[in-house]
N, C-alpha and C positions, 0 to 999 in steps of 0.2 A: 255579500259580506265575505263569504267563503273565498270567492275569487280574489278579493283584495288581500286577504290573509295569505293565500298561497302565493300571490304575486310578490308580496312583501318578503315572504320567506325566501322565495327564489332569488330576489334581488340581493338580500344579505348573504345568501349562500354563494352566489357568483362573486360578490365582492370579496368574500373570505377566500374562495378558491384562487382567484386571480390577483390576490394582493401581494404575492411574493414571487418575483422572477429573478433570474440570474442578474447579478450586478454588472452594469456596464462600466468597467473601471476607466478612469481618466488616464490618458497617457502618462507614464512615469517621467519625471525629469531625467535628463541625460545622466546626471550624476548617480542616479539610483539604478540605472539599467545594467551596471556592471556588478555582479554578485561579489561578496567578500571572499567566497570560496567557489571555485569552478564546480558546476554541477550539471548533470544531465537528467532528464525525466524519461522514465521508461516503464513499459509493461512487462510483467513476468508471468510465465506459465499460461500462455494463450494456446488453447487447443484449436485444431483445424479439422478439415475434412478427412485427414488421414487417420483420425481416431474418433473421439466422441464429441468433437466440435463441429463447426460448419464454417465454410469460407476457405478460400485458398490463401496461401502465404503472401503472394504479391498483392492481392486485393486487400488483405487485412493490414499489411504494412503501410499501404498508402492511406488507409482509413486512420491508422494511428498517427501518421504524420500530420494529418489534418488537424489533430488536437494538440500539436506542438510537442509530441514526444520525439526523443532522439533514438530510441532503440526499442525493440520488442524481443523478448526471449520466448520463442515458440517451443512447446514441450508436449508432443502428442503422447497419448497413453500407449506404452509398449510398442512404439513405432518411431523409427528414424527415417521414414520415407522422404521427408523433406530434405534431409542431408543427402540422401542417395541421388535425388534429382537435382542437386546443386543449387538449392533455393536459398542457402545461407549467403547473403550478400547485402549490399547497400541498395535501397530503393529510393532514389531521388533524395538522398541525404539521410534517410532513416535506416539504421542498421538492423537487419534481421538475423538474430542468432538462433540456432536450433539445438535444443537439448532433448531430454526425454523424461517422461514421468513413468517411473518403473514400479511395477507391482511387486510387493514383497510380502512375506508372511505376516508382517505387522501392520501393513498399510502401504500407501503410495509414497514414493520418494521422488521429489524433483531432483534430478541428477545432473550436475554441471560437469560434463565429461569431454566436450568437444575440443577444449583447449589443452587436453592431455594426450598421452600416448594411446588412450582408448578411443580415439576419434572414429575409428572404422570398425569397432566391435559391434556384433549383432545385439538386438534388444535383450535377449535372454541372458547373455553374458554380462551386459551392463547391469541388469537387475541383480544378478548374483554378486557382482563386485560392489555395487552400491549398498547392498544389505550388509556385506562383510565390513564395509567402511563404517556403516552406522553402528554395528555391533562392536567395533574396535578390534576386530580380528586381524585384518590386513587392510592396506590402503595403497593408493597410487598417488604419486606427487601431484599436487595442485587439484586433485579431485575433491569436490565438496558436495554435500547433499542438504536438502531442506525437506522437512515433513510437509506433505500436501494435505490440505483441508483436515487438520487434526480432529475436529469435532463435527465433521459432516454427518448428518443423520443417516444418509444412505451408505456412506463408505467411511466410517470413523477409523482413526488410528487406535491400535489396541495395545501398544507397548510404549509406556511413557517413563519407564525407570532409566532409560538410557537417553543421552542428550545428543541430538543431531547438531550439525553446524548451524542450521537455522530452521525456521518454521514460518508458515503462513499465519500471520496474526489477523489477516483479513482475507476472506475468500468469498467472492460474490455469489458463487453457486451455493456454498454452504450456508451463507447468510439467508438467501431467499428460501431455500428448503427448510431451514430452521424456523423462519418466520411463518411459512405456510403451515408447519406442523404445530408449533407452539401457540400461535395466535392467528388462526385462519380468518377471523373477523377483521383484524388489522390488515392482514395480507390482502383480503378482498377490497378493503377500503383503499389501500395503496394502488391496487390494480385498477379500480374505478377512477381514481384521481389521475392516474398516469396520462390518459388521453387528453385531459383538460390542462394539467400543469405538471409535466414531467419533472421539473426542477423540485417542486415541493414534494412530489411523490418520492424522489430519490433521497431527500433530506429526512423524510420520515423513516426510511429504511436503514439509514446509516446508524449502525449500532454494533460495534465489534463485540464478539462473544467474550464475556469476562473470563471464562475458563481458559481460553487460548492466551489471553493477555497474562493471566496469572501464571500459567505454565512457562511462558516466555520469561517473566520476571524471575521465577524460581531458577531457571537455567542460568540466567546471568548473575544471580546472587551467588550460586555455587561455583560457577565457572565464568568464562569471559567470552565476548564476541560471538554469542549465539544470535545471529542476525534475525530480525523480524521483517517480513516483506508483505506487500499486498499482492494477491494473486488475481489476475484478470480471467481466470478460468470460469466458465459458466456454460450450462446447457440450456436449451430453450425451455422456458418455464411455462409461458402462456402462449398458445398458438390458436389463432382464429382462422380455420381453413377457408371459410366462406369469403373472407376478405384478404386472404394470404398475408396475414400480419402476425408477427411474433413479438413478444415482449419478455425480457429486454433485448435490444439489438446490440451489435458490436459498437455502433455509434454512441449509444447511451453509456455502455460500460466503459469504453475507451475515454469518454469525456468526463467521467466522474472522478477518478483518482488515479494515482500513479506512484511509482517508487522514485524518490529523489536520491540520486547517487552522487555523493560528494567526491570529487577527484583531487588528488594532490597537485595536479598541474593541468593546464588546458588539454582538451581531448587530443589524442594523437591523430595524425593525418592518415596513417596506414590503418586499414580495416582490422587486420589481425592484432596489431599492437593496441588499437583502441579497445578491442574486445577484451584483451588480457587486462588492460587498465581498468575497465569497468568491472570485470569479474573480481579483480583484486580488491576493489573498494567494496563490492558486495560481501565478499568473504570476510573482510575486516570490519563489517558492520558500520561503514561510513554511509549511513542511510537514514532516510526519513520517509514516512508514508504521508502523502498529502492528498486531500480531496480537493482537487483543483476546480471542480465545478463550483465550489463555494467562492474561491478566489485564487488567482495564480499564485504560485509559490514564491516567486521573486520578491524579496523584501523580508522574508522570514529568516530567523537565525536563533540557534541555541548554542551557547558557548560557556565554558568556565574559564575565567581569567584569573591568573595568580599574580601576586605582587611582583614576581620576577619579570612580568610582562609576557609570559608564555600563555598561549591561547589553545584550548582543547575543545574538540567537537565530537560528535557521535562516533563511537568506535575507538576513540583515543584513550590512552592510559595516562593518568597524572602520576608522575613519580612521587613516591612517599615522602621524599625530603622536601617537597614543595608545600608551603603552608600559606595561610592568608589568601585563600582562593574564594571567589564569588561567582555565582551563576548569573548569566544574563540571557534574557529572552527578548526577541524583537519580532514584531509582526509588520506587515506592510502598512505604510502610512495611510493608504487609501482603503484599508479594510473597512467595509461599511457596517459591520456588526459589532455589538459588544463582544469582548473576548476576555478569556481568562486562561491562566496557565496552571496546570496541575503538575507539581514537581514530585516525582516518586524517588524514594531511596530504598533499595532492596525490596521493591514491590509494594511498599506502603506510602501513602500520601504524606509528604513532608511539609509542603506548602501549597496553599491555594491562593493564587495571586490574581487580583484584578489588573488587567493591562491598561494602563493609561498613557496617552501620548506615544502609543505604539511600542512601549518598552516596559520591562519589569526586571528587578534584580532579586536575588535571594542568597541567603547564607547556606553554606554546607554544614553537615552535621556529622563530621568524622568520615572514616573510610567507608566505601561501599560503591554501589553502582547507582548513578543518577540518570534518570530520563525525564522527559517533559512531554506532556500532551497539551496542545493548544485547542481550546474549545471555543466555539462561537455560538451566538444565540440569535439567528434569524427567526422571525416569527410572522405568522399571518396577522392580519389587521385586528381580528377579534381574539387572537390567541387561542383559537379552538382547534383548528386543524394542525397547527404546529406551535408548540410551546415548550421546547426542550433545548438543552445544551447539546451541541452536535460536535463530534470530533472533526477538527480541521487539519491539524498536523500531529503526527505521532513520531517522535524522534527515537532512534536507537540510542542506547545508553552511552554515557561517558563513565569510565572506570577509574575510581580513585583508590587504587591499591596496587600491590605488586602484580606484574604481568604474568 
């Protein structure tokens, strides 16, 4: 009798574990393959063997290309060795840009410097200039910075009364370390599930830290265009030396999520011009964070449309004289999961909308900054191992006030 009970338990356990896999999307109709706004998908703040990461730049670039990305911004800790070796270039159609993560007295800053007059400065000088820029003391034209892993347990940011140009609202390394410390039982469960079903394990781990999102909202409520990005930085968390296996690997991280950068025109053909085009869109917060392991981004949209016919998207400013504006949210028609949109105004939830027929609309509530999060609800067959709403797309805000 005991063997029958154990066999039955094992059967239902295996059914539960293997009941949810990545969706195999049907090919989109040709009419839907052209996005309403040109965009590129990219990874930001990838560390390499030149600092605390692992893997070389050409190898990592080709791995990123395999997952459909158009660019990778490599940023080693206190090192610009990749630039010195001439590794910033295009690899079979994927652009590898090389910046630096600078150590400062308050924490680490991802410093976008290579498109400025600082391109050949040494790391210590870059760290000094980046920190001065953050403090508002002096700056260099076109230089901008982003706070790295603001709430990382090992290396947290310590000065939050000043606002950077942007910050990481999602950092894989910080997420995994926080999960390990705050809920080791859940972390162990995810680690044990990973060899059986990596997709479900990753969905269980997807949970942006509310404090980081709240800080980002506060910045944009008081100012404008403080962009939020997903960082693909991570260090090896679980290593099994007997089988020479590590978790997670670059393949898993690169395939989970990316930064969607909206462009004002199709990508430039020249490498340097394309780099400046992408950087300008990042700096101006024409961005969304998308977890493309759940579903490809194409088919998503968040816009505010006014009666004048003008359309505004992430990072845009709506002139005060425009009235009678409505928000519109779209998701892919072949998205296989239940979905909803959370509409935030100045950091507070304004609307919670069930998305039906791939679309939803909402009314504005006066001046402020509006952003949208799209959540989906994939679940295991018995709703035991996975039964929560999971972020799918997080848009940067649209600003309805004076510039």
